[in-house]
SEKOL-914717 format. One line per field, with one value per residue (C-alpha): residue in one letter; x, y, z. Coordinates in nm, 4 decimals, padded with zeros to 6 digits. Example, Ala and Ser with C-alpha at 12.3 -4.5 7.8 and 13.67 -1.06 7.14 Angstrom:
2
resn <- (a;s)
X <- (01.2300;01.3670)
Y <- (-00.4500;-00.1060)
Z <- (00.7800;00.7140)
***
This chain:
578
resn <- (m;s;r;p;r;t;t;p;g;p;v;p;s;a;p;r;n;a;p;d;t;p;r;s;a;p;r;d;t;s;a;a;a;p;d;v;s;p;a;a;a;p;d;v;s;p;e;v;s;p;d;a;p;r;e;a;r;g;a;r;a;r;a;n;a;p;w;t;a;f;g;g;d;l;h;l;d;l;t;e;r;r;a;a;g;a;g;l;r;a;a;l;e;d;a;l;r;e;a;v;q;d;g;r;l;a;p;g;t;r;l;p;s;s;r;a;l;g;e;d;l;g;i;a;r;n;t;v;v;e;a;y;g;q;l;t;a;e;g;w;l;g;s;r;p;g;s;g;t;t;v;a;e;r;a;a;p;r;p;a;g;r;p;a;t;v;r;a;d;r;r;p;t;g;r;h;d;l;l;a;g;r;p;d;l;s;l;f;p;r;s;a;w;l;a;s;a;r;r;a;l;a;v;a;p;h;d;a;f;d;y;g;s;p;l;g;r;i;e;l;r;q;a;l;s;d;y;l;a;r;v;r;g;v;r;t;d;p;d;r;l;l;v;c;a;g;f;g;q;g;l;g;l;l;a;a;a;l;r;g;r;g;a;g;r;i;a;v;e;g;y;g;l;p;p;q;r;e;v;l;r;a;a;g;l;g;l;a;p;l;p;l;d;c;n;g;a;r;t;d;l;l;d;d;l;g;g;a;g;g;t;a;e;h;l;g;a;v;l;l;t;p;a;h;q;f;p;s;g;a;a;l;a;a;d;r;r;a;a;a;v;r;w;a;r;e;r;d;g;y;v;i;e;d;d;y;d;g;e;f;r;y;d;r;q;p;l;g;a;m;q;a;l;d;p;d;r;v;v;y;g;g;t;a;a;k;s;l;a;p;g;l;r;l;a;w;l;a;l;p;d;e;l;v;e;p;v;a;r;l;k;a;l;a;d;t;m;s;p;v;t;d;q;l;t;f;a;e;l;i;t;s;g;r;y;d;r;h;v;r;r;c;r;l;h;y;r;r;r;r;d;l;l;v;a;a;l;a;e;r;a;p;q;v;r;v;t;g;i;a;a;g;l;h;a;v;l;q;l;p;p;g;s;r;p;e;a;e;l;l;e;r;a;r;a;a;g;l;v;l;t;g;l;d;w;y;r;a;r;p;d;a;e;r;a;l;d;l;s;a;a;p;d;a;r;p;d;a;a;p;h;n;a;s;d;t;s;p;n;d;t;p;g;d;a;p;d;a;p;p;a;l;v;v;g;y;a;t;p;s;d;h;a;f;p;a;a;l;d;a;l;c;g;i;l;r;e;s)
X <- (00.0000;00.1415;00.2028;-00.0604;00.0434;00.0890;00.0335;00.2792;00.0698;00.0335;-00.3139;-00.3018;-00.5093;-00.8158;-00.8433;-00.9591;-01.2700;-01.4027;-01.7735;-01.7747;-01.4658;-01.5432;-01.3575;-01.2563;-01.0085;-00.6960;-00.4291;-00.0577;00.0577;00.4198;00.4114;00.5246;00.2854;00.0181;-00.0272;-00.2948;-00.3220;-00.6738;-00.5949;-00.4931;-00.7822;-00.9703;-01.3314;-01.5218;-01.8610;-02.0109;-01.9893;-02.3239;-02.3376;-02.4924;-02.7322;-02.8494;-03.2084;-03.2867;-03.3528;-03.0011;-02.8439;-03.0514;-02.9408;-02.5775;-02.6224;-02.7860;-02.5113;-02.2533;-02.4613;-02.4724;-02.7351;-02.8750;-02.9751;-03.2565;-03.3843;-03.3866;-03.5436;-03.9182;-04.1077;-04.4556;-04.6524;-04.9059;-04.9794;-05.2998;-05.4431;-05.3702;-05.5267;-05.8392;-05.8713;-05.7203;-05.5271;-05.1574;-05.2032;-05.4836;-05.2870;-04.9812;-05.1837;-05.3505;-05.0191;-04.8529;-05.1542;-05.1643;-04.7900;-04.8342;-05.1470;-05.0004;-04.6777;-04.4377;-04.3557;-04.2927;-04.3515;-04.0560;-03.9446;-03.8069;-03.9544;-03.7648;-03.7715;-04.0492;-03.7978;-03.6337;-03.9639;-04.1078;-03.8128;-03.8182;-04.1877;-04.1661;-04.4173;-04.4003;-04.2540;-04.5637;-04.7781;-04.5625;-04.5719;-04.9511;-04.9783;-04.7434;-04.9453;-05.2768;-05.1449;-04.9898;-05.3267;-05.4848;-05.2276;-05.0477;-04.7307;-04.5483;-04.3265;-04.0921;-03.8747;-03.5266;-03.6247;-03.8073;-04.1246;-04.1618;-04.4293;-04.6294;-04.6292;-04.9393;-05.0525;-04.8574;-05.0756;-05.1561;-05.1076;-05.4263;-05.4719;-05.2347;-05.3273;-05.2957;-04.9923;-04.7334;-04.4505;-04.1380;-03.9675;-04.1289;-03.9478;-04.1851;-04.1298;-04.1338;-03.9571;-03.7016;-03.5580;-03.4227;-03.4479;-03.1558;-02.9425;-02.8420;-02.5364;-02.5228;-02.5302;-02.3882;-02.0577;-02.0170;-01.6636;-01.7603;-01.4223;-01.2275;-01.4636;-01.4331;-01.0531;-01.0438;-01.2769;-01.0591;-00.7448;-00.9075;-01.0526;-00.7249;-00.5232;-00.7852;-00.7089;-00.9520;-01.0682;-01.1857;-01.5023;-01.5762;-01.7734;-01.5621;-01.5503;-01.8657;-01.6338;-01.5684;-01.2741;-00.9380;-00.8327;-01.1075;-01.0703;-00.6984;-00.7582;-01.0290;-00.8139;-00.5370;-00.7736;-00.9811;-00.6705;-00.5300;-00.8464;-01.0720;-00.8293;-01.0016;-00.8003;-00.8746;-00.7302;-00.8665;-00.9701;-01.2120;-01.3693;-01.6919;-01.8230;-02.2024;-02.4757;-02.5335;-02.5226;-02.8843;-02.7841;-02.4892;-02.7130;-02.9557;-02.6753;-02.5489;-02.8975;-02.9492;-02.6105;-02.6869;-03.0243;-02.8450;-02.6241;-02.9272;-02.9863;-03.3496;-03.3195;-03.0906;-03.0540;-03.1019;-03.0777;-03.4047;-03.3959;-03.2652;-03.3533;-03.6883;-03.5735;-03.2908;-03.5353;-03.7473;-03.4438;-03.3800;-03.7422;-03.7482;-03.4582;-03.6656;-03.4982;-03.6875;-03.5844;-03.4767;-03.4509;-03.1875;-03.2585;-03.0565;-02.9207;-02.6569;-02.3828;-02.5347;-02.7030;-02.7272;-02.5104;-02.4775;-02.8297;-02.7373;-02.6918;-03.0538;-03.1812;-03.0110;-03.1948;-03.0668;-02.8734;-03.0818;-03.4104;-03.6311;-03.5182;-03.1459;-02.9795;-02.7161;-02.5942;-02.6363;-02.6538;-02.4906;-02.3906;-02.1156;-01.9293;-02.2412;-02.5689;-02.8418;-03.0394;-02.9516;-02.5875;-02.4485;-02.1121;-02.1040;-01.9084;-01.5890;-01.7272;-02.0318;-01.8137;-01.6211;-01.9448;-02.0737;-01.7500;-01.7397;-02.0976;-02.0121;-01.7135;-01.8970;-02.2192;-02.0693;-02.2421;-02.1441;-02.1471;-02.2468;-02.0914;-02.2652;-02.0078;-02.2355;-02.0673;-01.7305;-01.5426;-01.7302;-01.6084;-01.6066;-01.5620;-01.3943;-01.1173;-01.2312;-01.3395;-01.1704;-01.3764;-01.5101;-01.4054;-01.0434;-01.1354;-01.2008;-01.2024;-01.3265;-01.6423;-01.7191;-01.8420;-01.7502;-01.9863;-01.9007;-02.0547;-01.9893;-02.3493;-02.2598;-01.9090;-01.9942;-02.3562;-02.6188;-02.6917;-02.3538;-02.4721;-02.1206;-02.0683;-01.8424;-01.8233;-01.5092;-01.6022;-01.4721;-01.3169;-01.6147;-01.8609;-01.6664;-01.7777;-02.1503;-02.1912;-02.0009;-02.2182;-02.5339;-02.3961;-02.3340;-02.6918;-02.8253;-02.6570;-02.3303;-02.1215;-02.1371;-02.0829;-01.7177;-01.6660;-01.7725;-01.5504;-01.2494;-01.3217;-01.3617;-01.0385;-00.8533;-01.0200;-00.8865;-00.5349;-00.4835;-00.5573;-00.8566;-01.0968;-00.9104;-00.9132;-01.2842;-01.3678;-01.1704;-01.3535;-01.6912;-01.6036;-01.5328;-01.8517;-02.0747;-01.9154;-01.9935;-02.3473;-02.3897;-02.2587;-02.5142;-02.7930;-02.6763;-02.6293;-02.9721;-03.1446;-02.9549;-03.0699;-03.4245;-03.5349;-03.3244;-03.5667;-03.4616;-03.1728;-02.9525;-02.7759;-02.5874;-02.3918;-02.0295;-02.0286;-02.2415;-02.4896;-02.7917;-02.8979;-03.1652;-03.3706;-03.5174;-03.8123;-03.8922;-04.1687;-04.5136;-04.4401;-04.6872;-04.7095;-04.4636;-04.7359;-04.8681;-04.5212;-04.4631;-04.7958;-04.7020;-04.3637;-04.5298;-04.7520;-04.4380;-04.2807;-04.0374;-03.9568;-03.8237;-03.9002;-03.9743;-03.7672;-04.0554;-04.0395;-03.7111;-03.8430;-03.8102;-04.1294;-04.3831;-04.6421;-04.4078;-04.3154;-04.0332;-03.7147;-03.4574;-03.3392;-03.0945;-03.1456;-02.7843;-02.6418;-02.3751;-02.4324;-02.4449;-02.3035;-01.9855;-01.7729;-01.8962;-01.6495;-01.6195;-01.8635;-01.7283;-01.9218;-01.8588;-02.0637;-02.3807;-02.5613;-02.6244;-02.9851;-03.0286;-03.2054;-03.4675;-03.7460;-03.7006;-03.8433;-04.1744;-04.3196;-04.0185;-04.1024;-04.1022;-03.7853;-03.7177;-03.4411;-03.3032;-03.0618;-02.8615;-02.6545;-02.9050;-03.0142;-02.7922;-02.6044;-02.8496;-03.1528;-03.0268;-03.1043;-03.4693;-03.4878;-03.3509;-03.6096;-03.8931;-03.7565;-03.7074;-04.0552;-04.2316;-04.0029;-04.0836;-04.4516;-04.3996)
Y <- (00.0000;00.3366;00.6012;00.8828;01.2226;01.5019;01.8724;02.1212;02.0987;01.7992;01.6978;01.3610;01.3098;01.0902;00.7596;00.8104;00.5983;00.7259;00.8031;01.1252;01.2739;01.5398;01.5315;01.8941;01.8202;02.0430;01.9418;01.9231;02.2419;02.1629;01.8469;01.8251;01.9292;01.6624;01.4496;01.6184;01.3555;01.2276;00.8960;01.0695;01.3203;01.2957;01.1845;01.4991;01.3272;01.3724;01.0742;00.9411;00.7688;00.4192;00.5709;00.8447;00.8364;00.5952;00.8834;01.0194;00.6772;00.6334;00.9693;00.8765;00.5450;00.7089;00.9712;00.6926;00.4723;00.4938;00.7446;00.5052;00.2598;00.4937;00.5869;00.9297;01.2496;01.2850;01.6130;01.5748;01.8693;01.7637;02.1152;02.1842;01.8412;01.8688;02.2186;02.0707;01.8314;01.5158;01.2835;01.2231;00.8857;01.0034;01.3124;01.1027;00.8529;01.1308;01.3028;00.9826;00.8794;01.2195;01.2087;00.8742;00.9831;01.3010;01.1321;01.2942;00.9451;00.7326;00.3548;00.1743;00.4702;00.3496;00.5290;00.6211;00.3723;00.4157;00.5283;00.7879;00.9293;00.9442;01.1453;01.3759;01.4536;01.4513;01.1691;00.8228;00.5381;00.3267;00.5916;00.5609;00.1799;00.1837;00.4349;00.2265;-00.0840;00.0791;00.2103;-00.1281;-00.2906;-00.0380;-00.1159;00.2176;00.0809;-00.2484;-00.4138;-00.7100;-00.8344;-00.6877;-00.4480;-00.1790;-00.0049;00.1109;00.2716;-00.0008;-00.0380;00.1348;00.3066;00.6321;00.9307;01.1936;01.5487;01.7520;01.9817;01.7927;01.5771;01.2014;01.1917;01.4638;01.4119;01.6069;01.4689;01.6212;01.3896;01.1542;00.7852;00.4862;00.1605;00.3253;00.6600;00.8421;01.1949;01.4162;01.5655;01.2781;01.0512;00.6779;00.6856;00.3335;00.4813;00.6946;00.6179;00.4944;00.3440;00.6449;00.8855;00.6911;00.6804;01.0532;01.1282;00.9335;01.1067;01.4523;01.4150;01.2812;01.5856;01.8616;02.1284;02.1700;02.5100;02.3501;02.2499;02.5992;02.8682;02.9682;03.1805;03.1863;03.1300;02.7767;02.5824;02.6988;02.3363;02.2866;02.6304;02.5717;02.2246;02.3567;02.6490;02.4131;02.1549;02.4023;02.5712;02.2346;02.0736;02.3602;02.6517;02.8639;03.1658;03.2212;03.1880;03.0580;03.4046;03.4388;03.0924;03.0366;02.6908;02.6638;02.4037;02.3244;02.5508;02.6483;02.8176;02.9852;03.1162;03.2544;03.4329;03.5820;03.6937;03.8697;04.0388;04.1572;04.2855;04.4834;04.6360;04.7666;04.4894;04.4506;04.1627;03.8781;03.7170;03.3405;03.0831;03.0195;02.6623;02.5733;02.4354;02.5680;02.5503;02.7916;03.0377;03.0059;03.0949;03.4066;03.5180;03.4624;03.7083;03.9715;03.9550;03.9611;03.7149;03.8004;03.4754;03.4515;03.2474;02.9300;02.7432;02.4799;02.7303;02.8066;03.1196;03.4298;03.6487;03.8938;04.0069;04.1110;04.4746;04.4843;04.3668;04.6105;04.8949;05.1992;05.1323;05.1375;05.0785;04.7724;04.7014;04.7131;04.3900;04.3067;03.9607;03.6670;03.3023;03.0596;02.6929;02.7515;02.4192;02.2046;02.3929;02.2374;02.0668;02.1058;01.9991;02.2739;02.4312;02.8114;02.9261;03.1249;03.4451;03.4269;03.3753;03.6859;03.8782;03.7948;03.9056;04.2250;04.3042;04.2501;04.4838;04.7596;04.7448;04.6787;04.3411;03.9834;03.6483;03.3549;03.0361;02.7159;02.4432;02.1647;01.8680;02.0041;01.6810;01.4642;01.5024;01.2106;01.2978;01.6366;01.8191;01.9640;02.3250;02.5506;02.7530;03.0800;03.2448;03.2517;03.5167;03.7737;03.6650;04.0125;03.9774;03.6046;03.4114;03.0455;02.7942;02.4279;02.1361;01.7821;01.6813;01.5028;01.3815;01.2504;01.2813;01.5568;01.4605;01.5955;01.9516;02.0629;02.3404;02.6430;02.9864;03.1579;03.5207;03.8522;04.0708;04.3073;04.0261;03.8401;04.0557;04.0904;03.7211;03.6063;03.8310;03.6816;03.3309;03.4092;03.5296;03.2203;02.9451;03.0820;02.8330;02.4933;02.1741;02.1299;01.7527;01.7136;02.0046;01.8517;01.5104;01.6496;01.8462;01.5285;01.3377;01.5946;01.6359;01.2598;01.2006;00.9796;01.2290;01.2313;00.8508;00.8449;01.0972;00.9010;00.5825;00.7590;00.9137;00.5695;00.4280;00.7032;00.6921;00.3197;00.3877;00.6597;00.4313;00.1661;00.4236;00.5461;00.1910;00.0801;00.3790;00.3355;-00.0254;-00.0072;00.3547;00.4830;00.7681;00.9369;01.1852;01.1975;01.5235;01.6830;01.3758;01.4771;01.5490;01.5212;01.2647;01.3142;01.3263;01.5021;01.2698;01.4604;01.2900;01.3327;01.5610;01.4057;01.2297;01.2195;01.5359;01.5586;01.5389;01.2166;01.0646;01.1473;00.9896;00.6708;00.6767;00.6977;00.4037;00.2053;00.2896;00.5464;00.8674;01.1371;01.4874;01.6567;01.9431;02.1880;02.1487;02.3434;02.6343;02.9721;03.0996;02.8153;03.0332;03.1268;02.9358;02.6892;02.8940;02.6294;02.5123;02.2237;02.1573;02.2533;02.0387;01.7882;01.4155;01.2888;00.9422;00.8864;00.8462;01.1704;01.4345;01.7406;02.0170;02.3401;02.6350;02.8314;02.5770;02.7114;02.9869;03.3010;03.2680;02.9412;03.1123;02.9638;03.1693;02.9845;02.6609;02.7385;02.4013;02.1920;01.8256;01.6973;01.6086;01.4105;01.4723;01.1395;01.0947;00.7768;00.7853;00.7066;00.3425;00.0703;-00.1556;-00.4416;-00.2108;-00.0124;-00.2757;-00.2911;00.0879;00.0917;-00.1677;00.0440;00.3629;00.2083;00.0606;00.3953;00.5561;00.2847;00.3686;00.7452)
Z <- (00.0000;-00.1006;00.1590;00.1508;00.0164;00.2662;00.2571;00.4089;00.7298;00.9565;00.8345;00.6515;00.3375;00.3699;00.1847;-00.1735;-00.1480;00.1851;00.1246;00.3261;00.1598;-00.1012;-00.4312;-00.3830;-00.1043;-00.1013;-00.3505;-00.2846;-00.4510;-00.3762;-00.5866;-00.9472;-01.2235;-01.2686;-01.5775;-01.7887;-02.0614;-02.1351;-01.9703;-01.6488;-01.6380;-01.3081;-01.2848;-01.1976;-01.1718;-00.8246;-00.5931;-00.4702;-00.1366;-00.1220;00.1325;-00.1089;-00.2362;-00.5166;-00.7653;-00.7145;-00.7647;-01.0839;-01.2197;-01.1573;-01.3385;-01.6394;-01.6612;-01.6975;-01.9302;-02.3115;-02.4245;-02.6846;-02.4158;-02.3171;-02.6672;-02.8223;-02.6953;-02.7426;-02.7229;-02.5722;-02.4363;-02.1721;-02.0462;-02.2409;-02.1745;-01.8027;-01.7958;-01.9551;-01.6625;-01.8108;-01.5833;-01.6343;-01.7977;-02.0265;-02.1261;-02.2072;-02.4114;-02.6093;-02.6809;-02.8001;-03.0070;-03.1771;-03.2518;-03.4275;-03.6144;-03.7579;-03.8627;-03.6154;-03.4933;-03.8005;-03.8020;-03.6491;-03.4362;-03.1025;-02.8051;-02.4884;-02.2030;-01.9503;-01.6888;-01.9166;-02.0451;-01.6945;-01.5692;-01.8741;-01.8130;-01.4353;-01.3904;-01.2364;-01.4384;-01.3794;-01.5517;-01.8660;-01.8472;-01.8321;-02.1205;-02.3360;-02.2552;-02.3490;-02.6825;-02.7564;-02.6999;-02.9381;-03.2049;-03.2069;-03.0469;-03.0530;-02.7953;-02.8016;-02.5154;-02.5415;-02.8217;-02.6299;-02.7436;-03.1029;-03.3175;-03.4903;-03.8685;-04.0033;-04.3238;-04.3555;-04.2617;-04.5222;-04.3959;-04.4067;-04.7032;-04.9328;-05.2314;-05.2010;-05.4300;-05.4652;-05.7136;-05.6309;-05.9426;-06.2506;-06.4914;-06.6752;-06.6198;-06.8511;-06.9283;-07.1573;-07.0476;-07.3519;-07.2140;-07.3066;-07.0331;-06.8055;-06.8049;-06.7383;-06.3584;-06.3376;-06.4570;-06.1455;-06.0189;-05.6721;-05.5843;-05.7106;-05.5330;-05.2074;-05.2313;-05.3051;-05.0149;-04.7725;-04.8887;-04.8895;-04.5412;-04.4056;-04.5129;-04.4859;-04.2254;-03.9378;-04.0615;-04.3865;-04.2023;-04.0753;-04.2574;-04.5530;-04.8637;-05.0781;-05.3740;-05.2497;-05.1098;-05.2409;-05.3032;-05.5607;-05.7180;-05.7673;-05.9125;-06.1464;-06.2577;-06.3675;-06.5180;-06.7194;-06.8587;-06.9673;-07.1054;-07.2185;-07.2659;-07.0006;-06.8805;-06.5139;-06.1643;-05.8327;-05.7151;-06.0084;-05.9814;-05.7894;-05.6964;-05.7034;-05.6543;-06.0199;-06.3237;-06.2575;-05.9336;-06.1012;-06.3786;-06.1219;-05.9390;-06.2642;-06.3657;-06.0316;-06.0597;-06.4131;-06.3009;-06.0326;-06.3004;-06.4865;-06.7403;-06.8412;-07.0890;-07.1846;-07.5263;-07.5393;-07.8139;-07.9944;-07.8655;-07.5219;-07.1809;-07.0525;-06.6858;-06.7651;-06.9143;-06.6001;-06.3880;-06.5951;-06.5784;-06.2023;-06.1728;-06.3509;-06.6914;-07.0173;-07.2901;-07.6436;-07.8471;-08.1196;-08.4344;-08.4902;-08.7882;-08.8450;-08.7504;-08.4128;-08.2814;-08.5027;-08.2814;-08.5676;-08.4726;-08.1186;-08.2204;-08.3320;-07.9921;-07.7550;-07.5820;-07.3958;-07.0760;-06.7582;-06.9416;-06.9396;-07.2951;-07.2141;-07.3274;-07.0673;-07.1715;-07.4058;-07.2957;-07.5400;-07.5677;-07.8245;-07.8143;-07.8626;-07.8958;-07.6890;-07.8264;-08.1970;-08.1504;-08.3762;-08.2947;-08.2959;-08.5995;-08.5436;-08.6969;-08.4703;-08.1640;-08.2603;-08.3183;-07.9697;-07.8031;-08.0091;-07.9065;-07.5370;-07.5576;-07.7391;-07.5363;-07.1907;-07.1898;-07.1096;-07.2829;-07.0589;-07.1943;-07.0832;-07.1458;-07.0220;-07.1952;-07.3003;-07.2229;-07.4740;-07.8324;-08.0769;-08.4446;-08.4361;-08.2612;-07.9273;-07.9516;-07.6994;-07.4584;-07.5961;-07.2681;-07.3856;-07.6441;-07.3706;-07.0019;-06.9046;-07.1118;-07.1167;-06.8114;-06.8379;-06.6748;-06.6276;-06.4429;-06.3210;-06.3961;-06.7208;-06.6399;-06.2909;-06.1755;-06.1499;-05.7889;-05.6773;-05.7543;-05.8440;-06.0963;-06.1360;-06.2902;-06.4193;-06.3644;-06.5021;-06.2327;-06.2214;-06.1463;-05.8755;-05.5831;-05.6702;-05.7600;-05.4488;-05.2332;-05.3822;-05.3296;-04.9624;-04.9281;-05.1034;-04.9029;-04.7568;-04.9537;-05.1240;-04.9170;-04.8221;-04.8293;-05.1921;-05.2928;-05.1205;-05.2719;-05.6238;-05.5883;-05.4921;-05.7780;-06.0246;-05.8858;-05.8489;-06.2191;-06.1415;-06.2990;-06.6321;-06.6431;-06.5640;-06.8379;-07.0963;-06.9992;-07.0247;-07.3603;-07.5076;-07.3540;-07.4909;-07.8356;-07.8586;-07.7410;-08.0058;-08.2780;-08.1825;-08.2135;-08.5543;-08.6875;-08.5678;-08.7286;-09.0556;-09.0779;-08.9426;-08.9978;-09.2891;-09.3600;-09.0333;-09.0437;-08.7340;-08.6491;-08.3633;-08.2573;-08.3117;-07.9393;-07.6279;-07.4994;-07.7256;-08.0899;-08.2949;-08.5179;-08.8120;-08.9782;-09.3466;-09.4760;-09.4523;-09.1229;-08.8377;-08.6258;-08.3379;-08.0718;-08.2213;-08.2367;-07.8706;-07.7764;-07.9607;-07.7889;-07.4456;-07.5350;-07.6224;-07.2850;-07.4271;-07.2423;-07.4752;-07.5964;-07.9237;-08.0550;-08.0076;-07.6273;-07.6296;-07.8356;-07.6653;-07.8315;-07.8423;-08.0176;-08.3024;-08.6149;-08.5862;-08.5556;-08.6357;-08.9728;-08.9832;-09.3504;-09.4235;-09.1445;-09.2476;-09.2782;-08.9221;-08.9784;-08.7722;-09.0850;-09.2462;-09.3506;-09.1281;-09.2116;-09.3462;-09.2062;-09.5238;-09.7217;-09.5627;-09.7435;-09.5393;-09.6492;-09.4552;-09.1690;-08.9373;-09.0860;-09.4150;-09.2709;-09.1012;-09.2082;-09.1122;-09.0373;-08.6792;-08.4906;-08.1742;-07.9209;-07.7980;-07.5088;-07.5559;-07.2365;-06.9627;-07.0220;-06.8835;-07.1253;-07.0859;-07.1299;-07.4297;-07.7003;-07.5902;-07.5919;-07.9485;-08.0558;-07.9181;-08.0759;-08.4193;-08.3959;-08.3677;-08.6287;-08.8845;-08.8460;-08.8604)
***
């Protein structure tokens, strides 16, 4: 037995385990500094005498026991029921029954133990036991030995005032999903993403998980700056890159910033994504559609659309998909790129470049980003929605200097910043080289998928002309004159289990004549010679084809490998009967 420590005075220290000795007894201040490691930290929990009341001993036991042993917290308000004259047990039963009925307690939810709930509510344990027993008998609760008390499985309640079915996902459903705009989600690099996440989390500084810059984590902005310069020719630096939750959010931030600068309208391509136009309208901008042909948007008409600065007619920007026009697939001709940049310089406007599928080129040399022509006038927007998955909600904007502060301020107001862990993981995926390998694998996969589509149509529906497939994840199928109307074709497609869209759905002005003429587009077969933009007559404008035959927009990336042949069979079936 070790000799007890002594203080400078003659009073000996009491034995450590004596029940009447407080833990706050004087310490030996003349001794060496104590060990402050976690293993040597003293137990500061109050001692409870064996003679203390049972409630005190129970509290001490619960403080040292795992929290999960007693179930989670449960909010029940008995005040109103007690004020109305109900007894404790009746009030508790009513409160629990109501919580189950209105869905606050979902089926399978484990309730707190009778002892824990009784102490939380300040009532006797037996009252809780009796209430649990009554509700179990009524079928609201269930109980099995060793498993505690849980909410019984019942039909899910329907909140009052809501319809029986509410679809959050507005995408139509069917056996064969051929909607344009989504990648093959089975290609998501799970192993590479997991390895990158582990590495990123292992080396991330502690302050990475604090509130940070609305521009995004510096690790990702640096990785994107290097990657975009190497792969897309973008001229930017980390201080001018902003990470956002999808290109839709980035477009909304840009629209609000432009509105704050006095813009009243924005030019858009005559055909494009309706949700993007909704975002622009929601920001208060009017839309000025530009006609399209096989050389892309008619940017030479921008001068005719502009109004005086500060007025409702003032044209502040133009939104383009220059590398691969969506949905037509046309690449913006060099002279039209130059015309858009010239307009932005002369009118103090901006070009917004949506480079939504810039990594996927098959039959032509990759087109560099338009942003490189003038980084002070062109906003570059990119996304991981096609190369990885739309559910990641990862996109980025390369901003001109004048737009960095206003867009970053709006981002901070919107959601402070984008989630950190995905940014760190994506940065590691890029810098490790895993992202490049994944993109190359996807490019080969989608090219094979496209070739299967083209070969099947050539054999089984030779009257259909396929365009817009030198890049991207979708194709435009142009039907010959005299074919069934587009609406009828889509109805037949739905009956065959196909989910796709017609070209008219993308039209910026549904009430106007068709504003797209692809009659001068090159042969779309994979072995066709490259198209020379100068071969197109300047008179091949959209207005020349008001009675153009119907066209379907088909996404060939989404179906799995085993489902794609059946989707092709169904598609060729309706096209044969068109």
